N, CA, C and O atoms as a GROMACS GRO file, in nm:
protein
  620
    1UNK      N    1  -0.465   1.774   0.723
    1UNK     CA    2  -0.425   1.634   0.710
    1UNK      C    3  -0.419   1.594   0.563
    1UNK      O    4  -0.324   1.527   0.521
    2UNK      N    5  -0.518   1.632   0.485
    2UNK     CA    6  -0.527   1.594   0.345
    2UNK      C    7  -0.416   1.657   0.262
    2UNK      O    8  -0.382   1.604   0.156
    3UNK      N    9  -0.360   1.769   0.306
    3UNK     CA   10  -0.264   1.845   0.225
    3UNK      C   11  -0.136   1.768   0.197
    3UNK      O   12  -0.066   1.801   0.101
    4UNK      N   13  -0.102   1.670   0.276
    4UNK     CA   14   0.021   1.595   0.252
    4UNK      C   15  -0.003   1.456   0.192
    4UNK      O   16   0.086   1.372   0.194
    5UNK      N   17  -0.123   1.433   0.140
    5UNK     CA   18  -0.159   1.304   0.080
    5UNK      C   19  -0.177   1.321  -0.070
    5UNK      O   20  -0.247   1.410  -0.116
    6UNK      N   21  -0.111   1.232  -0.146
    6UNK     CA   22  -0.133   1.225  -0.291
    6UNK      C   23  -0.196   1.089  -0.318
    6UNK      O   24  -0.142   0.985  -0.280
    7UNK      N   25  -0.309   1.092  -0.383
    7UNK     CA   26  -0.382   0.970  -0.414
    7UNK      C   27  -0.373   0.943  -0.563
    7UNK      O   28  -0.421   1.022  -0.644
    8UNK      N   29  -0.311   0.831  -0.598
    8UNK     CA   30  -0.298   0.788  -0.738
    8UNK      C   31  -0.412   0.690  -0.764
    8UNK      O   32  -0.418   0.583  -0.704
    9UNK      N   33  -0.502   0.728  -0.854
    9UNK     CA   34  -0.623   0.649  -0.878
    9UNK      C   35  -0.618   0.589  -1.018
    9UNK      O   36  -0.587   0.659  -1.115
   10UNK      N   37  -0.649   0.461  -1.029
   10UNK     CA   38  -0.655   0.396  -1.159
   10UNK      C   39  -0.715   0.258  -1.147
   10UNK      O   40  -0.715   0.196  -1.041
   11UNK      N   41  -0.766   0.211  -1.257
   11UNK     CA   42  -0.822   0.077  -1.262
   11UNK      C   43  -0.711  -0.027  -1.250
   11UNK      O   44  -0.593   0.007  -1.253
   12UNK      N   45  -0.749  -0.151  -1.236
   12UNK     CA   46  -0.654  -0.262  -1.233
   12UNK      C   47  -0.570  -0.258  -1.360
   12UNK      O   48  -0.622  -0.235  -1.470
   13UNK      N   49  -0.441  -0.281  -1.346
   13UNK     CA   50  -0.344  -0.285  -1.457
   13UNK      C   51  -0.329  -0.150  -1.529
   13UNK      O   52  -0.291  -0.147  -1.646
   14UNK      N   53  -0.358  -0.041  -1.462
   14UNK     CA   54  -0.346   0.090  -1.525
   14UNK      C   55  -0.210   0.155  -1.503
   14UNK      O   56  -0.182   0.261  -1.560
   15UNK      N   57  -0.124   0.094  -1.421
   15UNK     CA   58   0.009   0.148  -1.400
   15UNK      C   59   0.031   0.219  -1.267
   15UNK      O   60   0.127   0.295  -1.253
   16UNK      N   61  -0.056   0.197  -1.169
   16UNK     CA   62  -0.042   0.263  -1.039
   16UNK      C   63   0.089   0.225  -0.972
   16UNK      O   64   0.161   0.311  -0.922
   17UNK      N   65   0.121   0.096  -0.969
   17UNK     CA   66   0.244   0.052  -0.904
   17UNK      C   67   0.366   0.102  -0.980
   17UNK      O   68   0.464   0.142  -0.917
   18UNK      N   69   0.362   0.101  -1.112
   18UNK     CA   70   0.474   0.155  -1.190
   18UNK      C   71   0.492   0.304  -1.161
   18UNK      O   72   0.605   0.352  -1.153
   19UNK      N   73   0.382   0.375  -1.145
   19UNK     CA   74   0.391   0.517  -1.109
   19UNK      C   75   0.460   0.535  -0.974
   19UNK      O   76   0.547   0.621  -0.959
   20UNK      N   77   0.422   0.452  -0.878
   20UNK     CA   78   0.485   0.456  -0.744
   20UNK      C   79   0.635   0.430  -0.755
   20UNK      O   80   0.715   0.502  -0.696
   21UNK      N   81   0.672   0.328  -0.831
   21UNK     CA   82   0.814   0.295  -0.846
   21UNK      C   83   0.891   0.410  -0.911
   21UNK      O   84   1.002   0.441  -0.868
   22UNK      N   85   0.833   0.473  -1.012
   22UNK     CA   86   0.898   0.588  -1.076
   22UNK      C   87   0.908   0.706  -0.981
   22UNK      O   88   1.010   0.775  -0.977
   23UNK      N   89   0.803   0.731  -0.904
   23UNK     CA   90   0.805   0.840  -0.807
   23UNK      C   91   0.913   0.816  -0.701
   23UNK      O   92   0.982   0.910  -0.660
   24UNK      N   93   0.927   0.692  -0.658
   24UNK     CA   94   1.032   0.659  -0.561
   24UNK      C   95   1.171   0.684  -0.620
   24UNK      O   96   1.257   0.741  -0.553
   25UNK      N   97   1.192   0.642  -0.743
   25UNK     CA   98   1.322   0.663  -0.808
   25UNK      C   99   1.353   0.812  -0.820
   25UNK      O  100   1.465   0.855  -0.793
   26UNK      N  101   1.254   0.892  -0.860
   26UNK     CA  102   1.274   1.038  -0.871
   26UNK      C  103   1.304   1.100  -0.734
   26UNK      O  104   1.392   1.185  -0.722
   27UNK      N  105   1.231   1.057  -0.634
   27UNK     CA  106   1.253   1.110  -0.499
   27UNK      C  107   1.393   1.078  -0.450
   27UNK      O  108   1.460   1.164  -0.392
   28UNK      N  109   1.438   0.957  -0.472
   28UNK     CA  110   1.573   0.918  -0.428
   28UNK      C  111   1.682   0.994  -0.503
   28UNK      O  112   1.783   1.032  -0.444
   29UNK      N  113   1.660   1.016  -0.633
   29UNK     CA  114   1.759   1.096  -0.710
   29UNK      C  115   1.770   1.237  -0.655
   29UNK      O  116   1.875   1.301  -0.666
   30UNK      N  117   1.663   1.286  -0.596
   30UNK     CA  118   1.664   1.422  -0.538
   30UNK      C  119   1.712   1.421  -0.392
   30UNK      O  120   1.714   1.525  -0.326
   31UNK      N  121   1.750   1.304  -0.344
   31UNK     CA  122   1.802   1.295  -0.209
   31UNK      C  123   1.697   1.281  -0.100
   31UNK      O  124   1.729   1.294   0.018
   32UNK      N  125   1.573   1.254  -0.138
   32UNK     CA  126   1.467   1.237  -0.041
   32UNK      C  127   1.470   1.096   0.017
   32UNK      O  128   1.510   1.001  -0.051
   33UNK      N  129   1.428   1.083   0.140
   33UNK     CA  130   1.419   0.952   0.204
   33UNK      C  131   1.278   0.897   0.186
   33UNK      O  132   1.181   0.972   0.181
   34UNK      N  133   1.269   0.765   0.178
   34UNK     CA  134   1.139   0.703   0.151
   34UNK      C  135   1.125   0.573   0.230
   34UNK      O  136   1.222   0.507   0.264
   35UNK      N  137   0.999   0.540   0.257
   35UNK     CA  138   0.964   0.415   0.324
   35UNK      C  139   0.826   0.374   0.272
   35UNK      O  140   0.763   0.447   0.195
   36UNK      N  141   0.781   0.258   0.315
   36UNK     CA  142   0.649   0.211   0.277
   36UNK      C  143   0.654   0.080   0.202
   36UNK      O  144   0.754   0.008   0.205
   37UNK      N  145   0.543   0.051   0.134
   37UNK     CA  146   0.529  -0.077   0.066
   37UNK      C  147   0.454  -0.060  -0.065
   37UNK      O  148   0.364   0.023  -0.078
   38UNK      N  149   0.494  -0.142  -0.162
   38UNK     CA  150   0.414  -0.153  -0.284
   38UNK      C  151   0.395  -0.301  -0.314
   38UNK      O  152   0.473  -0.386  -0.271
   39UNK      N  153   0.290  -0.329  -0.388
   39UNK     CA  154   0.254  -0.466  -0.421
   39UNK      C  155   0.314  -0.504  -0.555
   39UNK      O  156   0.284  -0.443  -0.658
   40UNK      N  157   0.398  -0.605  -0.554
   40UNK     CA  158   0.466  -0.653  -0.674
   40UNK      C  159   0.394  -0.778  -0.726
   40UNK      O  160   0.384  -0.878  -0.656
   41UNK      N  161   0.346  -0.769  -0.848
   41UNK     CA  162   0.269  -0.880  -0.906
   41UNK      C  163   0.360  -0.991  -0.956
   41UNK      O  164   0.471  -0.967  -1.004
   42UNK      N  165   0.312  -1.113  -0.944
   42UNK     CA  166   0.376  -1.231  -1.002
   42UNK      C  167   0.277  -1.290  -1.102
   42UNK      O  168   0.167  -1.332  -1.065
   43UNK      N  169   0.317  -1.293  -1.226
   43UNK     CA  170   0.228  -1.339  -1.334
   43UNK      C  171   0.245  -1.488  -1.359
   43UNK      O  172   0.356  -1.541  -1.353
   44UNK      N  173   0.133  -1.554  -1.388
   44UNK     CA  174   0.135  -1.695  -1.425
   44UNK      C  175   0.032  -1.713  -1.536
   44UNK      O  176  -0.087  -1.691  -1.515
   45UNK      N  177   0.078  -1.753  -1.652
   45UNK     CA  178  -0.011  -1.774  -1.768
   45UNK      C  179  -0.096  -1.650  -1.799
   45UNK      O  180  -0.215  -1.660  -1.827
   46UNK      N  181  -0.032  -1.534  -1.793
   46UNK     CA  182  -0.100  -1.409  -1.827
   46UNK      C  183  -0.194  -1.355  -1.722
   46UNK      O  184  -0.270  -1.262  -1.748
   47UNK      N  185  -0.190  -1.412  -1.601
   47UNK     CA  186  -0.278  -1.370  -1.492
   47UNK      C  187  -0.192  -1.330  -1.372
   47UNK      O  188  -0.091  -1.395  -1.343
   48UNK      N  189  -0.232  -1.223  -1.303
   48UNK     CA  190  -0.165  -1.188  -1.178
   48UNK      C  191  -0.206  -1.290  -1.074
   48UNK      O  192  -0.315  -1.283  -1.016
   49UNK      N  193  -0.117  -1.386  -1.050
   49UNK     CA  194  -0.150  -1.499  -0.964
   49UNK      C  195  -0.115  -1.474  -0.818
   49UNK      O  196  -0.181  -1.526  -0.728
   50UNK      N  197  -0.010  -1.396  -0.795
   50UNK     CA  198   0.036  -1.369  -0.658
   50UNK      C  199   0.081  -1.223  -0.650
   50UNK      O  200   0.117  -1.161  -0.750
   51UNK      N  201   0.078  -1.171  -0.528
   51UNK     CA  202   0.132  -1.038  -0.501
   51UNK      C  203   0.227  -1.049  -0.383
   51UNK      O  204   0.198  -1.114  -0.283
   52UNK      N  205   0.340  -0.983  -0.397
   52UNK     CA  206   0.438  -0.977  -0.289
   52UNK      C  207   0.443  -0.834  -0.238
   52UNK      O  208   0.437  -0.738  -0.316
   53UNK      N  209   0.454  -0.820  -0.108
   53UNK     CA  210   0.465  -0.689  -0.046
   53UNK      C  211   0.613  -0.653  -0.044
   53UNK      O  212   0.693  -0.717   0.024
   54UNK      N  213   0.649  -0.550  -0.119
   54UNK     CA  214   0.789  -0.507  -0.132
   54UNK      C  215   0.815  -0.389  -0.038
   54UNK      O  216   0.746  -0.287  -0.046
   55UNK      N  217   0.913  -0.404   0.048
   55UNK     CA  218   0.951  -0.300   0.143
   55UNK      C  219   1.038  -0.197   0.072
   55UNK      O  220   1.146  -0.230   0.023
   56UNK      N  221   0.991  -0.073   0.065
   56UNK     CA  222   1.061   0.034  -0.006
   56UNK      C  223   1.196   0.064   0.058
   56UNK      O  224   1.294   0.090  -0.014
   57UNK      N  225   1.204   0.060   0.190
   57UNK     CA  226   1.328   0.093   0.260
   57UNK      C  227   1.431  -0.019   0.248
   57UNK      O  228   1.551   0.006   0.261
   58UNK      N  229   1.386  -0.140   0.225
   58UNK     CA  230   1.474  -0.256   0.212
   58UNK      C  231   1.432  -0.334   0.088
   58UNK      O  232   1.364  -0.436   0.100
   59UNK      N  233   1.471  -0.286  -0.030
   59UNK     CA  234   1.420  -0.344  -0.156
   59UNK      C  235   1.440  -0.495  -0.171
   59UNK      O  236   1.366  -0.559  -0.245
   60UNK      N  237   1.537  -0.551  -0.102
   60UNK     CA  238   1.558  -0.695  -0.110
   60UNK      C  239   1.457  -0.775  -0.032
   60UNK      O  240   1.449  -0.897  -0.047
   61UNK      N  241   1.379  -0.708   0.052
   61UNK     CA  242   1.283  -0.779   0.135
   61UNK      C  243   1.144  -0.773   0.074
   61UNK      O  244   1.092  -0.666   0.040
   62UNK      N  245   1.085  -0.889   0.062
   62UNK     CA  246   0.947  -0.896   0.018
   62UNK      C  247   0.880  -1.011   0.090
   62UNK      O  248   0.946  -1.103   0.138
   63UNK      N  249   0.748  -1.004   0.097
   63UNK     CA  250   0.671  -1.105   0.169
   63UNK      C  251   0.546  -1.135   0.087
   63UNK      O  252   0.487  -1.044   0.029
   64UNK      N  253   0.506  -1.261   0.083
   64UNK     CA  254   0.384  -1.297   0.012
   64UNK      C  255   0.266  -1.228   0.078
   64UNK      O  256   0.243  -1.240   0.198
   65UNK      N  257   0.191  -1.154  -0.003
   65UNK     CA  258   0.074  -1.081   0.045
   65UNK      C  259  -0.056  -1.149   0.003
   65UNK      O  260  -0.150  -1.158   0.082
   66UNK      N  261  -0.060  -1.197  -0.122
   66UNK     CA  262  -0.187  -1.250  -0.173
   66UNK      C  263  -0.163  -1.350  -0.285
   66UNK      O  264  -0.059  -1.349  -0.351
   67UNK      N  265  -0.262  -1.436  -0.304
   67UNK     CA  266  -0.256  -1.535  -0.411
   67UNK      C  267  -0.399  -1.570  -0.453
   67UNK      O  268  -0.492  -1.565  -0.372
   68UNK      N  269  -0.414  -1.605  -0.580
   68UNK     CA  270  -0.546  -1.651  -0.625
   68UNK      C  271  -0.575  -1.791  -0.572
   68UNK      O  272  -0.690  -1.834  -0.570
   69UNK      N  273  -0.470  -1.862  -0.530
   69UNK     CA  274  -0.486  -1.997  -0.474
   69UNK      C  275  -0.458  -1.995  -0.325
   69UNK      O  276  -0.374  -1.917  -0.279
   70UNK      N  277  -0.526  -2.080  -0.249
   70UNK     CA  278  -0.495  -2.087  -0.105
   70UNK      C  279  -0.353  -2.139  -0.086
   70UNK      O  280  -0.310  -2.234  -0.152
   71UNK      N  281  -0.281  -2.077   0.004
   71UNK     CA  282  -0.144  -2.117   0.035
   71UNK      C  283  -0.124  -2.104   0.185
   71UNK      O  284  -0.197  -2.031   0.251
   72UNK      N  285  -0.025  -2.175   0.240
   72UNK     CA  286   0.003  -2.161   0.384
   72UNK      C  287   0.031  -2.014   0.419
   72UNK      O  288   0.104  -1.945   0.348
   73UNK      N  289  -0.028  -1.969   0.528
   73UNK     CA  290  -0.006  -1.833   0.574
   73UNK      C  291  -0.104  -1.731   0.518
   73UNK      O  292  -0.107  -1.616   0.562
   74UNK      N  293  -0.185  -1.772   0.422
   74UNK     CA  294  -0.285  -1.681   0.366
   74UNK      C  295  -0.418  -1.712   0.434
   74UNK      O  296  -0.487  -1.807   0.398
   75UNK      N  297  -0.451  -1.631   0.534
   75UNK     CA  298  -0.562  -1.663   0.623
   75UNK      C  299  -0.683  -1.571   0.608
   75UNK      O  300  -0.779  -1.583   0.684
   76UNK      N  301  -0.681  -1.480   0.511
   76UNK     CA  302  -0.795  -1.391   0.485
   76UNK      C  303  -0.843  -1.414   0.343
   76UNK      O  304  -0.770  -1.467   0.259
   77UNK      N  305  -0.965  -1.374   0.317
   77UNK     CA  306  -1.018  -1.382   0.181
   77UNK      C  307  -1.083  -1.249   0.146
   77UNK      O  308  -1.164  -1.197   0.222
   78UNK      N  309  -1.047  -1.195   0.030
   78UNK     CA  310  -1.108  -1.071  -0.021
   78UNK      C  311  -1.116  -1.082  -0.172
   78UNK      O  312  -1.014  -1.088  -0.239
   79UNK      N  313  -1.236  -1.084  -0.224
   79UNK     CA  314  -1.254  -1.094  -0.368
   79UNK      C  315  -1.194  -1.221  -0.422
   79UNK      O  316  -1.224  -1.330  -0.373
   80UNK      N  317  -1.109  -1.209  -0.522
   80UNK     CA  318  -1.045  -1.325  -0.586
   80UNK      C  319  -0.927  -1.381  -0.507
   80UNK      O  320  -0.877  -1.488  -0.539
   81UNK      N  321  -0.882  -1.309  -0.405
   81UNK     CA  322  -0.753  -1.340  -0.344
   81UNK      C  323  -0.761  -1.391  -0.201
   81UNK      O  324  -0.849  -1.353  -0.123
   82UNK      N  325  -0.666  -1.478  -0.169
   82UNK     CA  326  -0.635  -1.518  -0.033
   82UNK      C  327  -0.523  -1.426   0.012
   82UNK      O  328  -0.428  -1.403  -0.063
   83UNK      N  329  -0.533  -1.373   0.134
   83UNK     CA  330  -0.439  -1.272   0.181
   83UNK      C  331  -0.374  -1.312   0.313
   83UNK      O  332  -0.425  -1.397   0.386
   84UNK      N  333  -0.260  -1.251   0.340
   84UNK     CA  334  -0.186  -1.278   0.462
   84UNK      C  335  -0.207  -1.167   0.565
   84UNK      O  336  -0.163  -1.054   0.544
   85UNK      N  337  -0.275  -1.199   0.674
   85UNK     CA  338  -0.290  -1.099   0.781
   85UNK      C  339  -0.154  -1.068   0.842
   85UNK      O  340  -0.132  -0.956   0.888
   86UNK      N  341  -0.062  -1.165   0.843
   86UNK     CA  342   0.072  -1.142   0.898
   86UNK      C  343   0.147  -1.038   0.815
   86UNK      O  344   0.223  -0.958   0.871
   87UNK      N  345   0.129  -1.037   0.684
   87UNK     CA  346   0.195  -0.936   0.600
   87UNK      C  347   0.143  -0.797   0.633
   87UNK      O  348   0.221  -0.702   0.640
   88UNK      N  349   0.012  -0.784   0.653
   88UNK     CA  350  -0.044  -0.654   0.691
   88UNK      C  351   0.006  -0.609   0.828
   88UNK      O  352   0.036  -0.492   0.848
   89UNK      N  353   0.016  -0.703   0.921
   89UNK     CA  354   0.065  -0.670   1.055
   89UNK      C  355   0.212  -0.629   1.051
   89UNK      O  356   0.252  -0.536   1.121
   90UNK      N  357   0.291  -0.697   0.969
   90UNK     CA  358   0.432  -0.660   0.953
   90UNK      C  359   0.443  -0.520   0.895
   90UNK      O  360   0.523  -0.439   0.942
   91UNK      N  361   0.363  -0.492   0.794
   91UNK     CA  362   0.366  -0.358   0.733
   91UNK      C  363   0.330  -0.252   0.836
   91UNK      O  364   0.394  -0.148   0.843
   92UNK      N  365   0.228  -0.278   0.916
   92UNK     CA  366   0.189  -0.181   1.018
   92UNK      C  367   0.303  -0.158   1.118
   92UNK      O  368   0.333  -0.044   1.152
   93UNK      N  369   0.364  -0.266   1.164
   93UNK     CA  370   0.475  -0.254   1.260
   93UNK      C  371   0.590  -0.173   1.200
   93UNK      O  372   0.642  -0.082   1.264
   94UNK      N  373   0.629  -0.208   1.078
   94UNK     CA  374   0.740  -0.139   1.012
   94UNK      C  375   0.709   0.009   0.994
   94UNK      O  376   0.794   0.094   1.019
   95UNK      N  377   0.588   0.040   0.949
   95UNK     CA  378   0.552   0.180   0.927
   95UNK      C  379   0.547   0.258   1.056
   95UNK      O  380   0.583   0.376   1.058
   96UNK      N  381   0.503   0.197   1.164
   96UNK     CA  382   0.502   0.266   1.293
   96UNK      C  383   0.643   0.290   1.346
   96UNK      O  384   0.667   0.386   1.419
   97UNK      N  385   0.736   0.203   1.308
   97UNK     CA  386   0.875   0.217   1.351
   97UNK      C  387   0.957   0.305   1.259
   97UNK      O  388   1.071   0.338   1.290
   98UNK      N  389   0.899   0.343   1.145
   98UNK     CA  390   0.970   0.426   1.049
   98UNK      C  391   0.996   0.562   1.110
   98UNK      O  392   0.907   0.626   1.166
   99UNK      N  393   1.119   0.604   1.099
   99UNK     CA  394   1.154   0.736   1.152
   99UNK      C  395   1.105   0.847   1.062
   99UNK      O  396   1.011   0.829   0.985
  100UNK      N  397   1.169   0.958   1.073
  100UNK     CA  398   1.133   1.077   0.997
  100UNK      C  399   1.182   1.062   0.852
  100UNK      O  400   1.302   1.075   0.826
  101UNK      N  401   1.091   1.033   0.762
  101UNK     CA  402   1.125   1.022   0.619
  101UNK      C  403   1.042   1.123   0.540
  101UNK      O  404   0.938   1.170   0.587
  102UNK      N  405   1.089   1.155   0.422
  102UNK     CA  406   1.020   1.253   0.339
  102UNK      C  407   0.895   1.199   0.273
  102UNK      O  408   0.796   1.271   0.255
  103UNK      N  409   0.898   1.071   0.236
  103UNK     CA  410   0.791   1.012   0.156
  103UNK      C  411   0.760   0.871   0.205
  103UNK      O  412   0.850   0.790   0.227
  104UNK      N  413   0.631   0.844   0.224
  104UNK     CA  414   0.586   0.708   0.253
  104UNK      C  415   0.484   0.669   0.147
  104UNK      O  416   0.392   0.745   0.116
  105UNK      N  417   0.503   0.549   0.090
  105UNK     CA  418   0.410   0.499  -0.011
  105UNK      C  419   0.334   0.379   0.044
  105UNK      O  420   0.386   0.302   0.125
  106UNK      N  421   0.211   0.365  -0.002
  106UNK     CA  422   0.128   0.251   0.036
  106UNK      C  423   0.043   0.213  -0.085
  106UNK      O  424  -0.046   0.288  -0.126
  107UNK      N  425   0.072   0.097  -0.140
  107UNK     CA  426   0.011   0.048  -0.264
  107UNK      C  427  -0.051  -0.090  -0.236
  107UNK      O  428   0.027  -0.184  -0.218
  108UNK      N  429  -0.175  -0.108  -0.230
  108UNK     CA  430  -0.281  -0.016  -0.260
  108UNK      C  431  -0.386  -0.022  -0.152
  108UNK      O  432  -0.397  -0.121  -0.079
  109UNK      N  433  -0.463   0.084  -0.141
  109UNK     CA  434  -0.575   0.091  -0.047
  109UNK      C  435  -0.700   0.047  -0.123
  109UNK      O  436  -0.735   0.106  -0.226
  110UNK      N  437  -0.766  -0.056  -0.072
  110UNK     CA  438  -0.879  -0.113  -0.146
  110UNK      C  439  -0.999  -0.141  -0.058
  110UNK      O  440  -1.010  -0.087   0.052
  111UNK      N  441  -1.089  -0.226  -0.106
  111UNK     CA  442  -1.212  -0.258  -0.032
  111UNK      C  443  -1.184  -0.315   0.108
  111UNK      O  444  -1.259  -0.288   0.202
  112UNK      N  445  -1.078  -0.393   0.121
  112UNK     CA  446  -1.045  -0.449   0.252
  112UNK      C  447  -1.018  -0.337   0.354
  112UNK      O  448  -1.062  -0.345   0.468
  113UNK      N  449  -0.947  -0.234   0.311
  113UNK     CA  450  -0.920  -0.121   0.400
  113UNK      C  451  -1.046  -0.041   0.430
  113UNK      O  452  -1.062   0.012   0.540
  114UNK      N  453  -1.136  -0.034   0.333
  114UNK     CA  454  -1.261   0.039   0.356
  114UNK      C  455  -1.347  -0.032   0.461
  114UNK      O  456  -1.432   0.031   0.525
  115UNK      N  457  -1.325  -0.163   0.479
  115UNK     CA  458  -1.397  -0.240   0.580
  115UNK      C  459  -1.321  -0.245   0.713
  115UNK      O  460  -1.363  -0.312   0.807
  116UNK      N  461  -1.208  -0.174   0.721
  116UNK     CA  462  -1.133  -0.167   0.846
  116UNK      C  463  -1.014  -0.260   0.854
  116UNK      O  464  -0.942  -0.258   0.954
  117UNK      N  465  -0.989  -0.342   0.752
  117UNK     CA  466  -0.880  -0.438   0.756
  117UNK      C  467  -0.760  -0.396   0.674
  117UNK      O  468  -0.744  -0.279   0.640
  118UNK      N  469  -0.676  -0.494   0.645
  118UNK     CA  470  -0.560  -0.471   0.559
  118UNK      C  471  -0.468  -0.363   0.613
  118UNK      O  472  -0.425  -0.369   0.728
  119UNK      N  473  -0.438  -0.264   0.529
  119UNK     CA  474  -0.348  -0.155   0.566
  119UNK      C  475  -0.416  -0.044   0.648
  119UNK      O  476  -0.351   0.053   0.686
  120UNK      N  477  -0.545  -0.058   0.675
  120UNK     CA  478  -0.617   0.053   0.739
  120UNK      C  479  -0.556   0.097   0.872
  120UNK      O  480  -0.541   0.217   0.894
  121UNK      N  481  -0.520   0.006   0.964
  121UNK     CA  482  -0.458   0.054   1.088
  121UNK      C  483  -0.327   0.132   1.063
  121UNK      O  484  -0.302   0.233   1.128
  122UNK      N  485  -0.247   0.085   0.969
  122UNK     CA  486  -0.123   0.156   0.936
  122UNK      C  487  -0.153   0.291   0.874
  122UNK      O  488  -0.088   0.391   0.907
  123UNK      N  489  -0.250   0.295   0.786
  123UNK     CA  490  -0.288   0.420   0.721
  123UNK      C  491  -0.340   0.521   0.823
  123UNK      O  492  -0.306   0.639   0.818
  124UNK      N  493  -0.423   0.474   0.914
  124UNK     CA  494  -0.476   0.561   1.020
  124UNK      C  495  -0.359   0.621   1.100
  124UNK      O  496  -0.358   0.741   1.128
  125UNK      N  497  -0.263   0.538   1.135
  125UNK     CA  498  -0.147   0.584   1.210
  125UNK      C  499  -0.068   0.689   1.130
  125UNK      O  500  -0.031   0.794   1.183
  126UNK      N  501  -0.043   0.661   1.004
  126UNK     CA  502   0.035   0.753   0.920
  126UNK      C  503  -0.034   0.888   0.905
  126UNK      O  504   0.032   0.992   0.910
  127UNK      N  505  -0.163   0.888   0.887
  127UNK     CA  506  -0.236   1.013   0.870
  127UNK      C  507  -0.228   1.100   0.995
  127UNK      O  508  -0.237   1.222   0.987
  128UNK      N  509  -0.212   1.038   1.108
  128UNK     CA  510  -0.204   1.113   1.234
  128UNK      C  511  -0.061   1.150   1.273
  128UNK      O  512  -0.041   1.247   1.346
  129UNK      N  513   0.039   1.075   1.227
  129UNK     CA  514   0.175   1.094   1.278
  129UNK      C  515   0.282   1.127   1.173
  129UNK      O  516   0.389   1.176   1.210
  130UNK      N  517   0.258   1.103   1.048
  130UNK     CA  518   0.360   1.129   0.946
  130UNK      C  519   0.344   1.271   0.892
  130UNK      O  520   0.236   1.308   0.844
  131UNK      N  521   0.450   1.350   0.899
  131UNK     CA  522   0.445   1.489   0.854
  131UNK      C  523   0.488   1.507   0.709
  131UNK      O  524   0.463   1.612   0.649
  132UNK      N  525   0.551   1.404   0.651
  132UNK     CA  526   0.596   1.414   0.513
  132UNK      C  527   0.485   1.380   0.416
  132UNK      O  528   0.368   1.374   0.452
  133UNK      N  529   0.524   1.357   0.293
  133UNK     CA  530   0.430   1.323   0.187
  133UNK      C  531   0.388   1.177   0.199
  133UNK      O  532   0.470   1.089   0.222
  134UNK      N  533   0.259   1.153   0.182
  134UNK     CA  534   0.204   1.018   0.183
  134UNK      C  535   0.145   0.992   0.045
  134UNK      O  536   0.052   1.060   0.003
  135UNK      N  537   0.200   0.894  -0.025
  135UNK     CA  538   0.159   0.860  -0.161
  135UNK      C  539   0.083   0.728  -0.158
  135UNK      O  540   0.140   0.623  -0.126
  136UNK      N  541  -0.047   0.733  -0.190
  136UNK     CA  542  -0.134   0.616  -0.184
  136UNK      C  543  -0.186   0.582  -0.322
  136UNK      O  544  -0.199   0.669  -0.408
  137UNK      N  545  -0.216   0.454  -0.344
  137UNK     CA  546  -0.285   0.414  -0.467
  137UNK      C  547  -0.419   0.353  -0.429
  137UNK      O  548  -0.436   0.294  -0.322
  138UNK      N  549  -0.515   0.370  -0.520
  138UNK     CA  550  -0.649   0.313  -0.500
  138UNK      C  551  -0.717   0.300  -0.635
  138UNK      O  552  -0.680   0.367  -0.732
  139UNK      N  553  -0.815   0.214  -0.641
  139UNK     CA  554  -0.899   0.203  -0.760
  139UNK      C  555  -1.013   0.304  -0.748
  139UNK      O  556  -1.047   0.347  -0.638
  140UNK      N  557  -1.072   0.341  -0.861
  140UNK     CA  558  -1.180   0.439  -0.857
  140UNK      C  559  -1.296   0.402  -0.765
  140UNK      O  560  -1.358   0.489  -0.704
  141UNK      N  561  -1.325   0.272  -0.755
  141UNK     CA  562  -1.442   0.231  -0.675
  141UNK      C  563  -1.427   0.261  -0.527
  141UNK      O  564  -1.527   0.265  -0.456
  142UNK      N  565  -1.305   0.283  -0.477
  142UNK     CA  566  -1.287   0.319  -0.336
  142UNK      C  567  -1.233   0.460  -0.319
  142UNK      O  568  -1.232   0.512  -0.207
  143UNK      N  569  -1.189   0.523  -0.426
  143UNK     CA  570  -1.122   0.654  -0.416
  143UNK      C  571  -1.211   0.761  -0.353
  143UNK      O  572  -1.164   0.837  -0.268
  144UNK      N  573  -1.337   0.769  -0.392
  144UNK     CA  574  -1.425   0.873  -0.339
  144UNK      C  575  -1.445   0.856  -0.189
  144UNK      O  576  -1.436   0.952  -0.113
  145UNK      N  577  -1.471   0.733  -0.147
  145UNK     CA  578  -1.488   0.705  -0.004
  145UNK      C  579  -1.359   0.731   0.072
  145UNK      O  580  -1.362   0.786   0.182
  146UNK      N  581  -1.247   0.691   0.016
  146UNK     CA  582  -1.117   0.713   0.080
  146UNK      C  583  -1.091   0.862   0.098
  146UNK      O  584  -1.050   0.906   0.205
  147UNK      N  585  -1.115   0.940  -0.007
  147UNK     CA  586  -1.098   1.086   0.004
  147UNK      C  587  -1.186   1.143   0.115
  147UNK      O  588  -1.140   1.225   0.195
  148UNK      N  589  -1.310   1.100   0.120
  148UNK     CA  590  -1.402   1.151   0.221
  148UNK      C  591  -1.352   1.118   0.362
  148UNK      O  592  -1.351   1.204   0.450
  149UNK      N  593  -1.309   0.994   0.382
  149UNK     CA  594  -1.260   0.953   0.515
  149UNK      C  595  -1.136   1.032   0.555
  149UNK      O  596  -1.120   1.070   0.671
  150UNK      N  597  -1.047   1.055   0.459
  150UNK     CA  598  -0.925   1.133   0.489
  150UNK      C  599  -0.963   1.277   0.522
  150UNK      O  600  -0.915   1.333   0.621
  151UNK      N  601  -1.047   1.337   0.441
  151UNK     CA  602  -1.087   1.477   0.464
  151UNK      C  603  -1.157   1.495   0.598
  151UNK      O  604  -1.136   1.596   0.666
  152UNK      N  605  -1.240   1.399   0.636
  152UNK     CA  606  -1.311   1.406   0.764
  152UNK      C  607  -1.224   1.370   0.882
  152UNK      O  608  -1.260   1.397   0.997
  153UNK      N  609  -1.108   1.309   0.854
  153UNK     CA  610  -1.023   1.262   0.963
  153UNK      C  611  -1.082   1.143   1.034
  153UNK      O  612  -1.051   1.118   1.151
  154UNK      N  613  -1.166   1.068   0.966
  154UNK     CA  614  -1.235   0.956   1.031
  154UNK      C  615  -1.185   0.820   0.984
  154UNK      O  616  -1.251   0.718   1.006
  155UNK      N  617  -1.072   0.817   0.921
  155UNK     CA  618  -1.018   0.690   0.872
  155UNK      C  619  -0.969   0.605   0.987
  155UNK      O  620  -0.920   0.495   0.966
   0.00000   0.00000   0.00000
């Protein structure tokens, strides 16, 4: 199971999402198919104030995922951010409906997933059903636990 997973680990603002975007561009130039989601930051006064969930298969589609301020539709709280459970549910549905693709990306797996929420149901499904490459991002504080869960097959 672990052999088809690439985990990109880095601190906040270290370039994990940019790495994902570059990897997607390289994969597409090689004719590979891709699906998944990455988190696109929206800056306000030098601070990442909001994150949008960008659909890799449909680049024009994005959905509000998180904000430092409470907003309609943001019904979860994790750390500094208010989050949208509907965005996570949409991502899970889309990923389960994704056909046979070469590469699936998921940016990012964090503390919420380690507690069973967020992208965790989608990630669990992908680890059991996706035969292609799975490219994940995580911060160092969850990377060791994430690796262990993937290796044990207990995610």
